[in-house]
ZARO-5361 format. One record per residue: residue in one letter; x, y, z of N, C-alpha, C, CB in turn. Coordinates in Angstrom, 2 decimals, padded with zeros to 5 digits. Glycine has a CB too. Layout:
BEGIN
   rest      n_xx      n_yy      n_zz     ca_xx     ca_yy     ca_zz      c_xx      c_yy      c_zz     cb_xx     cb_yy     cb_zz
      A         X         Y         Z         X         Y         Z         X         Y         Z         X         Y         Z
...
This chain:
BEGIN
   rest      n_xx      n_yy      n_zz     ca_xx     ca_yy     ca_zz      c_xx      c_yy      c_zz     cb_xx     cb_yy     cb_zz
      M   -040.90    256.69   -011.59   -041.71    256.02   -012.59   -042.85    255.31   -011.87   -040.87    255.04   -013.44
      I   -044.04    255.63   -012.27   -045.23    254.99   -011.70   -045.80    254.04   -012.75   -046.29    256.05   -011.25
      V   -045.94    252.79   -012.38   -046.54    251.80   -013.27   -047.77    251.24   -012.57   -045.52    250.65   -013.64
      D   -048.91    251.43   -013.18   -050.16    250.88   -012.67   -050.41    249.54   -013.37   -051.37    251.87   -012.89
      F   -050.58    248.49   -012.58   -050.78    247.15   -013.11   -052.23    246.75   -012.92   -049.85    246.13   -012.43
      A   -052.82    246.12   -013.94   -054.18    245.61   -013.84   -054.25    244.26   -014.53   -055.21    246.60   -014.46
      V   -055.07    243.38   -013.96   -055.36    242.08   -014.57   -056.88    241.94   -014.60   -054.67    240.89   -013.78
      E   -057.42    241.72   -015.76   -058.86    241.56   -015.91   -059.35    240.38   -015.08   -059.24    241.36   -017.40
      D   -060.50    240.54   -014.45   -061.10    239.45   -013.68   -061.20    238.19   -014.53   -062.49    239.86   -013.15
      G   -060.84    237.06   -013.93   -060.95    235.78   -014.62   -059.74    235.40   -015.44   -062.13    235.80   -015.49
      I   -058.76    236.28   -015.55   -057.54    235.96   -016.30   -056.54    235.33   -015.32   -056.94    237.25   -017.00
      P   -056.08    234.11   -015.59   -055.16    233.42   -014.67   -053.72    233.89   -014.85   -055.25    231.90   -014.87
      A   -053.48    235.14   -014.53   -052.16    235.73   -014.75   -051.81    236.68   -013.63   -052.11    236.46   -016.11
      A   -050.53    236.94   -013.49   -050.03    237.93   -012.54   -048.82    238.62   -013.17   -049.66    237.27   -011.16
      W   -048.61    239.84   -012.79   -047.46    240.61   -013.26   -046.23    240.31   -012.41   -047.77    242.12   -013.24
      D   -045.06    240.29   -013.03   -043.79    240.32   -012.31   -043.48    241.81   -012.13   -042.61    239.53   -013.10
      E   -044.14    242.41   -011.15   -044.13    243.87   -011.02   -042.73    244.48   -010.91   -044.93    244.26   -009.84
      P   -041.82    243.93   -010.09   -040.50    244.56   -010.01   -039.75    244.57   -011.35   -039.66    243.85   -008.98
      R   -039.76    243.44   -012.05   -039.02    243.38   -013.32   -039.70    244.19   -014.42   -038.88    241.94   -013.78
      I   -041.02    244.16   -014.47   -041.72    244.93   -015.49   -041.58    246.43   -015.22   -043.22    244.54   -015.55
      T   -041.61    246.82   -013.95   -041.38    248.23   -013.61   -039.97    248.65   -014.04   -041.57    248.48   -012.09
      A   -038.99    247.80   -013.79   -037.61    248.10   -014.22   -037.53    248.20   -015.74   -036.63    247.01   -013.70
      L   -038.22    247.34   -016.45   -038.25    247.38   -017.91   -038.84    248.70   -018.40   -039.04    246.20   -018.47
      V   -039.98    249.05   -017.87   -040.64    250.30   -018.27   -039.74    251.49   -017.94   -042.02    250.45   -017.57
      A   -039.18    251.51   -016.74   -038.33    252.63   -016.33   -037.11    252.76   -017.23   -037.88    252.45   -014.88
      S   -036.53    251.63   -017.64   -035.33    251.70   -018.50   -035.67    252.26   -019.88   -034.69    250.32   -018.64
      I   -036.81    251.86   -020.42   -037.21    252.38   -021.73   -037.52    253.86   -021.64   -038.45    251.61   -022.26
      V   -038.26    254.26   -020.64   -038.62    255.68   -020.48   -037.37    256.52   -020.26   -039.61    255.87   -019.31
      A   -036.43    256.03   -019.45   -035.19    256.78   -019.20   -034.38    256.97   -020.48   -034.34    256.07   -018.15
      R   -034.37    255.96   -021.34   -033.64    256.08   -022.62   -034.32    257.04   -023.58   -033.51    254.70   -023.28
      E   -035.65    256.99   -023.59   -036.40    257.74   -024.59   -036.79    259.15   -024.16   -037.62    256.99   -024.95
      L   -036.96    259.34   -022.86   -037.41    260.64   -022.35   -036.52    261.08   -021.19   -038.89    260.56   -021.89
      P   -035.23    261.26   -021.47   -034.35    261.62   -020.36   -034.69    263.00   -019.81   -032.88    261.57   -020.81
      S   -035.23    263.00   -018.61   -035.53    264.25   -017.93   -035.81    263.94   -016.48   -036.75    264.99   -018.60
      T   -036.08    264.97   -015.73   -036.37    264.78   -014.31   -037.86    264.65   -014.04   -035.80    265.94   -013.50
      A   -038.68    264.65   -015.08   -040.13    264.54   -014.90   -040.50    263.17   -014.34   -040.86    264.79   -016.23
      D   -041.58    263.13   -013.60   -042.16    261.86   -013.17   -043.11    261.40   -014.26   -042.89    262.00   -011.79
      Y   -043.02    260.12   -014.60   -043.88    259.56   -015.63   -044.72    258.44   -015.05   -043.05    259.04   -016.81
      A   -045.86    258.20   -015.68   -046.75    257.10   -015.30   -047.21    256.39   -016.56   -047.97    257.62   -014.46
      V   -047.46    255.10   -016.42   -048.00    254.29   -017.51   -048.90    253.23   -016.88   -046.86    253.64   -018.39
      S   -049.93    252.84   -017.59   -050.83    251.80   -017.10   -050.70    250.57   -018.00   -052.30    252.30   -017.06
      L   -050.58    249.40   -017.36   -050.45    248.14   -018.08   -051.61    247.23   -017.70   -049.08    247.45   -017.76
      H   -052.19    246.59   -018.71   -053.38    245.77   -018.50   -053.20    244.40   -019.15   -054.63    246.47   -019.07
      L   -053.46    243.33   -018.41   -053.56    241.98   -018.98   -055.04    241.66   -019.10   -052.81    240.92   -018.10
      V   -055.48    241.30   -020.30   -056.89    241.06   -020.55   -057.06    239.78   -021.37   -057.53    242.26   -021.29
      G   -058.31    239.37   -021.54   -058.64    238.23   -022.37   -058.87    238.65   -023.82   -059.87    237.51   -021.83
      D   -058.99    237.65   -024.69   -059.21    237.93   -026.10   -060.50    238.71   -026.38   -059.23    236.63   -026.86
      P   -061.62    238.41   -025.69   -062.83    239.20   -025.99   -062.64    240.70   -025.72   -064.01    238.68   -025.16
      T   -061.94    241.03   -024.65   -061.73    242.44   -024.31   -060.83    243.12   -025.33   -061.13    242.57   -022.92
      I   -059.72    242.47   -025.68   -058.80    243.12   -026.63   -059.43    243.19   -028.02   -057.45    242.37   -026.69
      R   -060.24    242.19   -028.35   -060.94    242.24   -029.64   -061.89    243.43   -029.68   -061.73    240.93   -029.88
      E   -062.64    243.64   -028.61   -063.56    244.77   -028.55   -062.81    246.10   -028.64   -064.38    244.72   -027.26
      L   -061.71    246.22   -027.91   -060.90    247.45   -027.97   -060.36    247.67   -029.38   -059.74    247.39   -026.96
      N   -059.87    246.61   -030.00   -059.33    246.70   -031.35   -060.42    247.13   -032.35   -058.72    245.36   -031.77
      A   -061.61    246.59   -032.19   -062.73    246.97   -033.07   -063.14    248.43   -032.84   -063.94    246.04   -032.85
      D   -063.25    248.81   -031.57   -063.69    250.16   -031.24   -062.69    251.23   -031.63   -063.97    250.26   -029.77
      H   -061.40    250.96   -031.44   -060.39    252.01   -031.62   -059.61    251.92   -032.92   -059.43    251.96   -030.48
      R   -059.59    250.74   -033.55   -058.82    250.60   -034.78   -059.66    250.10   -035.95   -057.67    249.68   -034.56
      G   -060.90    249.71   -035.66   -061.76    249.21   -036.73   -061.43    247.81   -037.18   -061.69    250.12   -037.89
      H   -060.67    247.05   -036.36   -060.29    245.67   -036.70   -060.98    244.74   -035.70   -058.72    245.48   -036.68
      D   -061.98    244.00   -036.15   -062.76    243.15   -035.26   -062.09    241.78   -035.10   -064.19    242.98   -035.80
      V   -060.87    241.79   -034.57   -060.11    240.56   -034.29   -059.31    240.78   -033.01   -059.16    240.20   -035.49
      A   -059.02    239.67   -032.34   -058.12    239.75   -031.18   -056.71    239.98   -031.70   -058.19    238.45   -030.31
      T   -055.95    240.73   -030.94   -054.56    241.00   -031.27   -053.74    240.80   -030.00   -054.37    242.45   -031.85
      D   -052.41    240.88   -030.11   -051.59    240.62   -028.93   -051.42    241.83   -028.02   -050.23    240.14   -029.35
      V   -051.30    243.02   -028.59   -051.07    244.22   -027.78   -051.66    245.44   -028.47   -049.55    244.42   -027.53
      L   -052.22    246.31   -027.67   -052.70    247.61   -028.14   -052.09    248.70   -027.28   -054.27    247.68   -028.10
      S   -051.79    249.81   -027.90   -051.21    250.95   -027.20   -052.10    252.16   -027.37   -049.79    251.25   -027.72
      F   -052.25    252.87   -026.27   -053.07    254.08   -026.25   -052.25    255.23   -025.69   -054.37    253.87   -025.42
      P   -051.53    255.94   -026.56   -050.68    257.03   -026.09   -051.49    258.23   -025.60   -049.74    257.48   -027.19
      L   -050.99    258.83   -024.53   -051.58    260.06   -023.99   -050.57    261.20   -023.98   -052.11    259.82   -022.58
      F   -049.31    260.86   -024.15   -048.21    261.82   -024.03   -048.27    262.88   -025.12   -046.87    261.09   -024.08
      A   -048.24    264.12   -024.71   -048.20    265.25   -025.64   -047.11    266.21   -025.17   -049.59    265.97   -025.74
      P   -045.97    266.25   -025.87   -044.90    267.15   -025.46   -045.41    268.58   -025.32   -043.73    267.10   -026.46
      G   -044.99    269.21   -024.25   -045.37    270.60   -024.02   -046.67    270.79   -023.27   -045.46    271.29   -025.31
      F   -047.40    269.71   -023.04   -048.65    269.82   -022.29   -048.30    270.10   -020.84   -049.52    268.51   -022.42
      V   -048.88    271.14   -020.29   -048.55    271.59   -018.94   -049.47    270.91   -017.93   -048.65    273.13   -018.83
      L   -048.85    270.34   -016.90   -049.59    269.68   -015.82   -049.42    270.47   -014.53   -049.11    268.23   -015.62
      P   -050.32    270.29   -013.59   -050.14    270.91   -012.28   -048.85    270.42   -011.63   -051.35    270.62   -011.36
      A   -048.27    271.24   -010.82   -047.01    270.89   -010.14   -047.18    269.59   -009.37   -046.56    272.03   -009.18
      G   -046.18    268.72   -009.51   -046.17    267.46   -008.78   -046.94    266.33   -009.43   -046.71    267.69   -007.44
      E   -047.64    266.59   -010.51   -048.40    265.55   -011.20   -047.48    264.82   -012.19   -049.64    266.15   -011.93
      P   -047.53    263.48   -012.21   -046.73    262.75   -013.20   -047.32    262.91   -014.60   -046.64    261.27   -012.82
      V   -046.47    262.79   -015.58   -046.90    262.80   -016.97   -047.37    261.39   -017.30   -045.74    263.27   -017.94
      H   -048.67    261.24   -017.56   -049.19    259.91   -017.91   -048.93    259.67   -019.39   -050.72    259.78   -017.57
      L   -048.10    258.67   -019.66   -047.70    258.38   -021.03   -048.80    257.67   -021.82   -046.45    257.54   -021.04
      G   -049.58    256.84   -021.14   -050.65    256.12   -021.82   -050.86    254.75   -021.24   -050.34    256.00   -023.30
      D   -051.57    253.92   -022.00   -051.93    252.58   -021.58   -051.43    251.56   -022.60   -053.46    252.46   -021.39
      V   -051.02    250.40   -022.08   -050.65    249.26   -022.90   -051.55    248.11   -022.45   -049.11    248.89   -022.78
      V   -052.26    247.53   -023.41   -053.20    246.45   -023.14   -052.69    245.20   -023.85   -054.65    246.81   -023.60
      I   -052.52    244.12   -023.07   -051.95    242.88   -023.61   -052.97    241.75   -023.45   -050.62    242.52   -022.89
      S   -053.15    240.99   -024.52   -053.97    239.80   -024.45   -053.14    238.68   -023.84   -054.51    239.40   -025.87
      Y   -053.52    238.24   -022.65   -052.78    237.15   -022.01   -052.89    235.84   -022.80   -053.29    236.95   -020.59
      P   -054.06    235.50   -023.34   -054.11    234.29   -024.17   -053.20    234.36   -025.40   -055.54    234.03   -024.61
      R   -053.11    235.52   -026.04   -052.22    235.67   -027.20   -050.76    235.55   -026.74   -052.45    237.05   -027.91
      A   -050.43    236.16   -025.61   -049.06    236.08   -025.09   -048.68    234.63   -024.81   -048.91    236.92   -023.80
      T   -049.60    233.88   -024.23   -049.34    232.47   -023.94   -049.13    231.67   -025.23   -050.49    231.87   -023.12
      A   -050.00    231.87   -026.19   -049.88    231.16   -027.47   -048.59    231.53   -028.19   -051.09    231.47   -028.36
      Q   -048.24    232.81   -028.19   -047.02    233.24   -028.86   -045.77    232.73   -028.16   -046.97    234.77   -028.95
      A   -045.79    232.64   -026.85   -044.66    232.08   -026.11   -044.43    230.64   -026.55   -044.89    232.15   -024.58
      D   -045.51    229.87   -026.66   -045.40    228.49   -027.14   -044.86    228.45   -028.57   -046.77    227.79   -027.07
      E   -045.41    229.31   -029.41   -045.01    229.35   -030.82   -043.52    229.69   -030.98   -045.85    230.36   -031.57
      Y   -043.03    230.65   -030.19   -041.65    231.11   -030.32   -040.68    230.34   -029.44   -041.57    232.57   -030.00
      G   -041.20    229.46   -028.59   -040.34    228.61   -027.77   -039.67    229.32   -026.61   -039.31    228.02   -028.62
      H   -040.34    230.30   -026.03   -039.80    230.93   -024.83   -040.90    231.06   -023.77   -039.19    232.31   -025.17
      S   -040.55    231.61   -022.64   -041.49    231.68   -021.52   -042.58    232.72   -021.75   -040.74    231.99   -020.23
      V   -043.71    232.52   -021.08   -044.79    233.49   -021.12   -044.30    234.80   -020.50   -046.06    232.96   -020.36
      E   -043.50    234.70   -019.45   -042.93    235.90   -018.81   -042.16    236.74   -019.82   -042.01    235.51   -017.64
      R   -041.35    236.09   -020.65   -040.56    236.81   -021.67   -041.50    237.44   -022.71   -039.56    235.85   -022.37
      E   -042.53    236.71   -023.12   -043.44    237.24   -024.13   -044.22    238.44   -023.60   -044.41    236.15   -024.60
      V   -044.68    238.36   -022.37   -045.38    239.50   -021.77   -044.45    240.71   -021.69   -045.92    239.14   -020.36
      A   -043.21    240.49   -021.27   -042.24    241.59   -021.20   -041.99    242.19   -022.58   -040.92    241.10   -020.58
      Y   -041.85    241.32   -023.58   -041.66    241.80   -024.95   -042.85    242.66   -025.38   -041.48    240.62   -025.92
      L   -044.07    242.20   -025.10   -045.26    242.96   -025.50   -045.36    244.28   -024.74   -046.52    242.12   -025.26
      V   -044.92    244.30   -023.48   -044.86    245.57   -022.74   -043.89    246.52   -023.43   -044.43    245.32   -021.25
      A   -042.68    246.04   -023.73   -041.68    246.88   -024.40   -042.21    247.39   -025.74   -040.36    246.11   -024.60
      H   -042.78    246.49   -026.52   -043.31    246.83   -027.83   -044.42    247.88   -027.71   -043.83    245.57   -028.55
      G   -045.36    247.61   -026.82   -046.47    248.54   -026.63   -046.02    249.90   -026.11   -047.48    247.96   -025.69
      L   -045.07    249.89   -025.18   -044.58    251.16   -024.64   -043.86    251.97   -025.71   -043.64    250.90   -023.47
      L   -043.10    251.31   -026.55   -042.44    252.05   -027.64   -043.48    252.67   -028.58   -041.49    251.11   -028.44
      H   -044.58    251.97   -028.83   -045.67    252.57   -029.61   -046.22    253.80   -028.88   -046.80    251.54   -029.86
      V   -046.42    253.70   -027.57   -046.90    254.84   -026.78   -045.97    256.03   -026.96   -047.01    254.46   -025.28
      L   -044.67    255.75   -027.07   -043.66    256.81   -027.19   -043.44    257.26   -028.64   -042.35    256.34   -026.61
      G   -044.26    256.75   -029.56   -044.22    257.26   -030.92   -043.54    256.39   -031.95   -043.57    258.55   -030.92
      Y   -043.05    255.23   -031.57   -042.40    254.34   -032.54   -043.44    253.57   -033.33   -041.43    253.38   -031.82
      D   -043.04    253.18   -034.54   -043.91    252.37   -035.38   -043.05    251.36   -036.12   -044.71    253.26   -036.38
      H   -043.67    250.45   -036.85   -042.92    249.42   -037.57   -043.52    249.14   -038.94   -042.86    248.13   -036.76
      E   -044.05    250.18   -039.56   -044.63    250.03   -040.90   -043.55    249.81   -041.96   -045.45    251.27   -041.25
      E   -042.43    250.47   -041.81   -041.31    250.33   -042.76   -040.26    249.40   -042.16   -040.68    251.73   -043.10
      S   -039.49    248.74   -043.00   -038.50    247.77   -042.50   -037.44    248.44   -041.62   -037.83    247.07   -043.67
      A   -037.03    249.65   -041.94   -036.04    250.34   -041.12   -036.62    250.67   -039.74   -035.56    251.64   -041.82
      E   -037.88    251.10   -039.71   -038.55    251.38   -038.42   -038.67    250.09   -037.60   -039.95    252.00   -038.66
      R   -039.02    249.00   -038.28   -039.18    247.71   -037.60   -037.86    247.27   -036.98   -039.68    246.64   -038.59
      A   -036.77    247.41   -037.72   -035.45    247.02   -037.22   -035.05    247.89   -036.03   -034.40    247.13   -038.33
      R   -035.30    249.18   -036.12   -034.97    250.10   -035.02   -035.77    249.76   -033.76   -035.24    251.56   -035.45
      M   -037.05    249.46   -033.94   -037.91    249.12   -032.82   -037.47    247.80   -032.18   -039.37    249.04   -033.27
      R   -037.16    246.79   -032.99   -036.69    245.50   -032.47   -035.40    245.68   -031.68   -036.46    244.50   -033.63
      Q   -034.50    246.51   -032.17   -033.25    246.76   -031.46   -033.52    247.38   -030.08   -032.33    247.69   -032.30
      K   -034.41    248.35   -030.04   -034.74    249.01   -028.76   -035.43    248.04   -027.80   -035.65    250.22   -029.01
      E   -036.28    247.17   -028.33   -036.93    246.17   -027.48   -035.89    245.25   -026.84   -037.95    245.34   -028.30
      E   -035.00    244.72   -027.65   -033.99    243.79   -027.13   -033.01    244.48   -026.19   -033.22    243.15   -028.30
      E   -032.65    245.72   -026.47   -031.76    246.48   -025.57   -032.37    246.61   -024.18   -031.47    247.87   -026.15
      A   -033.69    246.72   -024.12   -034.38    246.85   -022.83   -034.58    245.49   -022.16   -035.73    247.56   -023.02
      L   -034.88    244.46   -022.94   -035.19    243.14   -022.39   -033.96    242.40   -021.87   -035.88    242.31   -023.44
      Q   -032.88    242.43   -022.60   -031.70    241.62   -022.27   -031.13    241.88   -020.88   -030.63    241.86   -023.30
      P   -030.89    243.13   -020.48   -030.28    243.37   -019.17   -031.13    242.86   -017.98   -030.03    244.84   -019.00
      L   -032.42    242.70   -018.20   -033.31    242.25   -017.14   -033.56    240.75   -017.19   -034.62    243.00   -017.22
      G   -032.83    240.06   -018.07   -032.93    238.61   -018.15   -034.12    238.09   -018.93   -032.98    238.06   -016.80
      F   -034.77    238.94   -019.69   -035.88    238.49   -020.53   -035.29    238.03   -021.87   -036.94    239.63   -020.74
      T   -034.68    236.87   -021.85   -033.98    236.39   -023.05   -034.83    235.36   -023.79   -032.62    235.78   -022.67
      R   -034.48    235.19   -025.05   -035.09    234.13   -025.84   -034.47    232.83   -025.38   -034.89    234.35   -027.40
      E   -035.30    231.90   -025.01   -034.77    230.65   -024.43   -034.64    229.57   -025.47   -035.65    230.15   -023.30
């Protein structure tokens, strides 16, 4: 599992790369059990950047907490040895910080939750219906709990 980490210039944040890589790997292993190599890119950005992305790609001119950009297409053939790039997850660090305060847990836990949530979107999950929302929440918590990303 290849995880590319990025932090936008000027954002006072850092990734917990070992734990986030383990989180991503556990979700991918559950959802895409195979011997293929996978890659995903994770980005921490500010509100202006995520707002612009949200406006450009979804038509919503507001900052949001996480955006997912799936690239995965089953059956798409890659050159030998190339990892399957699943897509990108973009997280607003200011939103993550505010939501951590609002929900009473650590910023680390909120960022991990947003990674799990965004990655599940990359893998085709949605939460428009209540049953989908419940299924997605269950998968998020199943991935977060073993790595110690608990609600405090």
